[in-house]
N, C-alpha and C positions, 0 to 999 in steps of 0.2 A: 600655252594655256591648257591644252589638253592634258599634258603631263602633270600639271599642277592639280587639275581636277581629279585625275586618276589617283594621284597621291593622297589627296584629301579623302576620297572615297575609301581607299585601302586603309587609311588611318582610322576612319570612322568604324570600318568593319573590325579592325584589330581592337579598337577601344571597346566596341560592343562585346566582342568575344572575351576580352579580358574582364569586362564587368560581369559577364555571365559566370566565368570561371571563379571570380572573386566571390560572387554571391553564393555559388555552390558550396564553397568552403566556409565562408564567414557568415552567411545568412541562408542556411539551408531551407528554412521554412519559406522565405520569400522565393528562393529559386524553385522549390517544389511547386508553389502556387502558380508561378508564372510560366514555368517551362516543364517541370517534371509531370505535373498532373495532366495537362492536355496530351502530352506524348504518351504517357502510360495508359490513359483512358482510350486513346485511339488504338494503341497496340492491343489492349485487352479486347476491344470491340471487334477488330478485324481478324484476330488470331484465336478467338475464344474456342470455336468448334474444333479446330485442328489441334490446339493445345490440350484440350480435354481428351481428345482421342489418343494423342501421343502419350499422355500421362496415365492412360488406362482408366479414365473416369467416365466412360460411356458404357451403355448397356445395349443389348440387342433389342430392336424395336418389337413391339407387340404384334401379334398376328393381324389385328385390325389395321394397325398402321402400315404393315407390310402390304396388306391387301389393297388399301387405298392408294399407296404409292405406285404399285404396279398397274392397277386397273383404272384409277382415276387420273393420277398425274402422269401415267404412261412412262414411268422411269423403271429401267430394269434393275438398277442398283439401289438398295435401300440402306441409307446411312445409319450408323449407330446413334443412339440418343444420348446426348450429354445432359447434365443438370440444367434446368431451366432458370435463366436469369430473371429474378423478380425485381431487384432494385440495385442501382449503382449510385453511390453517393461519394462525392469528393470531399475531403477534409483538408485541414491545413497541414496534416502530417502524412496523409496517405489516401487510400481508396477503400471504400467499404462496398462489398458485393454480397447480396443475399441470394442464395441459390435454393431451388426446390429440387430435392433429390428424387430421381426416378426409382422405381422398384428395383431392388438389386444392389443399390449403393447405400453405404452407411457413412456417418461422419468420420469414422476411423479411416476409411479409404481416402477421403480428401486430406485428412491430417497427414497420412503417410506420404502423400504426393506434394505436400506444401513446399518442400525444398525445390522440387522440379518446377513448380509453378512460379516460385520466386525467380529462378533463372530465366524462365520463358518470358516473363513480363518485365524483367529488368528492375525489380524493386528490391529494397533492402531486406525485407522479411515478409512472410505471409503467416498469419495466425488464424487458426480455424476454431470457431465456436459453434455450438448448436443451440440457438435461442429457443427452439421448440421442435418437437418430433417432425421429421421429414424435411427440415430446413437446416442449412448451415450458413454462417456468415464468414466471408473471407475478409480479414482485417489486414490490408497491405500497408506497409510503411515505406515511404519513399526515401527515407534517410535514417541514420542512426539517431533516434530521438533521445537516447540516453547519453549522448556525448555532451550535449549542453541542454540541461533540463529546463523546459518552460512549461509550467502547468497550464492546461487548457483554460481559456476564459469561459467557455460555455460549460456549465457543470449541471446539466439537466439530470445526470445520473447521481449527482451528489445531493441528496435531500434526506431530511429526517432529523429527529431531535438529538440523535447521538451518532452522527455521521461526520467524520473528519477526513478530508483529503490530505494524504501524507506524502505521497510520492507519485511518480509517473511510471506506468508500465511500458514495456518495450513495444506494445502495439499502439501507443499514443493515448490510451485512456488513463484516467486517474486511478491510483490505488488508494482505497479509502479504508479507514477503520470504522466499521459499523458495529457499535457495541451491542446493539440489539440482536444482530445476527451472530457475531463472534465476540462474546463477552470478555474473554480473557486471552492474553497473547504473551508469547515469549519471543524476545529479540536477542539474538546472539551475534557476536562478532569480535574479531581481534582488535587490538589497539590500532588506531588510525584507519579503521575500516569504514568509518562513517556512521557508526552506531549512535554516537552522541548527537550527530546532526539529525538523524532520524528522530530521536527523542525530542530534540528542540522543535522540529516541525510539528510533531504530534502535540506538544505542550502549547505551541502557538495557536494551533487549531482549536484545542480544547479550551484555551483561555477565553475564546470568543463565545462559548456556549454557556448556558445557565447550569453549570455543574460545579460540584465541589472537587478540588484537586488536593490529594494527600500525597506528600512526598516522603519516601524512605531512602536516604542516601547515607550509608554508613561510612562513606569516605569523608566524613566531617562536612558533608554538604557541599563539596567543591563543584558538583554538577548542578544541583537543584537549588542552591541558595539564590541564584540569580532570578529564579521564578517566584521568590518569596512574596512579592506584592499580590500574586494571584493564588497562592497556596492557602488552604484552610488549615493545614498542619504540615510540619516537617520534623522528621526524626533523623538525627545525624550520628547517633551512636547505637550500638546494639541494645543497650539498656532502654533508650528512648523508643527504639523500634518495638521492643517487646511490650512496653506499656501502651504504645499507640495501637498495636495489633489487638491487645486486650480490649481497648475502647471500641475498635471497629467490630469485633465479634459481638460485643454487648449491643452495639447499635444494630447489627444484623438481626439479633434476636428480638429487639424492640420492633423492628420493621416487620418481622414475621408475625408478631402479635397484632400489629396494625392490619396486615392483610387478613389475618384470621377474623378480626373483629368486623371487617367489611365484607367477608365472604368471598374474597377474590384470591387468585393465586399468583398475580403478577403486579409489580409496582405500577405499570402503565394502565391497569384496570381501575386504579383508585381514582376518586374524584380529584379534580385539580386542587381544590382547597385544602386537602389533607395529604396530598402526595408529597413524600419527602424528596429532597433534591438528590439526583444521582451523584454517586461518588466514584472517582477514578483514582485508584491507588497506584502510584508510580514508584516502582522498586528499582533502584539503580544498583548494579553489581550485587545480584542476589546471593552470590557465594559468601559474602560477608555475614549474612544471616545464618548460614549453615556451618561455617568453620569455627572451631573453638581451639583455644591454646592451652587451657587448663581444664581439669575435670569438673570443677565447680561450675563452669559455664555451660555444661551439657544440659542441665535442667532447663535453663533459659532458652537454649537453642531448640530443644525438643518442643517447648511450649510455643515458640514462634512458628516452627514448622507446622505444628498441629493447627495453629490458627490460620496460617496461609492455606493449608489444604482445605480446611472447613470453608473459608471464604471462596476458594475456587470451586468447590463442589456445590455450594448452596446460595452464594450471595447474588448470583445473576438475577434471581426472581425479585430481589429487593433493591435492585439498582446499584450494587457495589461491584465494580469491575477492576480487574488486575492487569497491569502492564508491567511485566517482569523482564528485566534486562540483565545481561551478563556476558562474560567471555566464554565460559563453559557451563554446562548444566547437565548433570547426569548422576548416576548412582554413586560415583566416587565422592559426592558431597555428603553422603550419609543417608540415614533413615528419612523417609518422607520425600526425597527429591524426585524419585520416579513417580510417586503418586501425585505430586504437584504438577509435574510436567504433563502427565496424562490429561489434566484438566485444562491446560493452556492450549486451546485448539488453534488459535492464530499463531502462525510461525513466520518469522522473518529472520533470515540468516545472511549476514554480511560476509565479507572475506574472513576466512578462518585459517588457523595455523595447521590444522590436521583434519584428516577425513573423519575421524571419530566425532569431532565436534559437529560437523555437518550432519552426520547420522543421528546425533542426539537431537538436533533441531528438526530434521526433515524426514529421517528414516521411517518414522512411524506414521506420518501423514502423507508424504509425497516421496516415495523412494526414488523415483526417476529424477528428482531434483538434486540429489546429493552431489552428483558429478558437476552440475551447473554451479553449485555453491563453492566447490573446491577449485573451480577454474576462473574465479573472479580475479582479474589482475590487480596488483597493488597500486597501480597508478590511476585507478578509478574509484576513489573513495565515495561512498554513498550508494554504490551498486549492491544490490542484495537479491536474494531469491525468496519470494513469498509463497508459502504453501498454505493449503487449507485442508479441512477435514474430509473433503470429497475426493482428495487425491490429485487435484489440479495444482499447478504452480505457474509462476511467471517471474521474469526478471523485472526489477524495479530500480529506480534511482531517486534519491531524495534531492530536491533542489537545495542549493547551498544557502544555509542560514547560519549566521554568526550568533554567538551567545548574546551580543548586544542587541541584535534584532529580536530574538526571542524575549529578552528582558523588557524591551520596549513595548512589545505586544502585551506582556503581563501587566506592566504598569498602566497601560492604556485601558485595561479592563478590570481594574481593581473594584469597580462598582458592582461587578458580578460575583464577588466573593460572598457566598451565602452565610447566613447566621446559623452556626452549628455549635450550640453551647457545649456539647460533649467533646468538641475538639479545641475549645478555648485554651486548655493548658498546653497545647502543642503548637500554637500559632507562632510562626517564625518572626523574629525581629526584622524590621525593614530598615535598611540603611537609606537615609535621604539621598535622593539623586542630586549630585553637585549642580549648582546653578551655572548656566552658561550665559555669556553676554552680560547685560545689565539687569535682566529680570531675575527674580528669585526662583528657587526650585518650587515646582508645583506638586511634588511628591512629598507627602507628609508621613513621618514614621508612624507605624502602628505600635501602640503601647504593648509591652510585653507583659503577659499575665503569668504570675508565678504559679 
């Protein structure tokens, strides 16, 4: 009987260990919450002082502190002073620690020691941010959150009229497109790098907002035609794109006249009853707008490039935003390419085929990120490096979204398509959704205006 009991106990222990091992691989978020977080929190608590000292993140105590220790506490040895822990918060992906830096330390010192802190506390990564002067926040992740992307449920940081969560950062926070902060963006990436999936997530997020979506896809609309129920306009050839850009520039000038008439300098300062709807212009494979095959097309090309540069330089104030996408983007495309790129302050670079493409996208805004972009493995589609005009950068990954998923979101939000008479000639034809089961299709085709 004793042998049977012992065998059952050993079997239970083995099953429990096997379950924990399975959860660590297949359900890392659950494993971290149940096992990793308590262990890491305890390790951090008991080893904080010695770890900071070993990593060189301590300073000599002040004279007053030394005097009190020697004469009041009666201790001969005065310990160096580490950053003071202000707050420790556990999350479903890691641990957040807010530190108050003592005089003599700066955030760069903590950033330089982040790899040593990662190994000391046994976490997957440690990212350092400085929310305000004198403070740093350690964002520890307990596992590789980019291996299987799950967007966080709590999106307290995602708020605003033109804010769209698009991907997940490697520190577990959402990467968002905030058009009021970064009005225009450039997305680069090779074939099969996840660039289209990034665009699908972006469109799915924008489709839920009260904005107008304008598509330019000169590959005969193979990427953007699935978004047709939510688009206010779609150009699928260079000729259509040229005419559409003419209309957008004319609309920009009308909106500037409106701002002038009301004595304001920004769209969001207008009264609600007269404020035009924001427009997001989605340009897929921008090289198709720049490249020409015959000399007679050069005039049309120069006009399109001029219009895009004008929109990038001026249209933010009137609520017109550019999302430009391509495989390569640089001076080899011809006149105006460099001027346009300089206005696209948001940068997202997926896996690329050469270092020069990464430098085109990130070299002028986040030079340190070029190596990270060139080292993205081919078996991780959707992984990208996002840079910003302040010189910062981070790795991100887009959650998997199929064309059918994005199209379903667009169909579900057709009621948000704004009335924009100047775009009526460019409205795309909508193919009725095939009926499933016994019920008829609920998607009605939009009439095509000649």
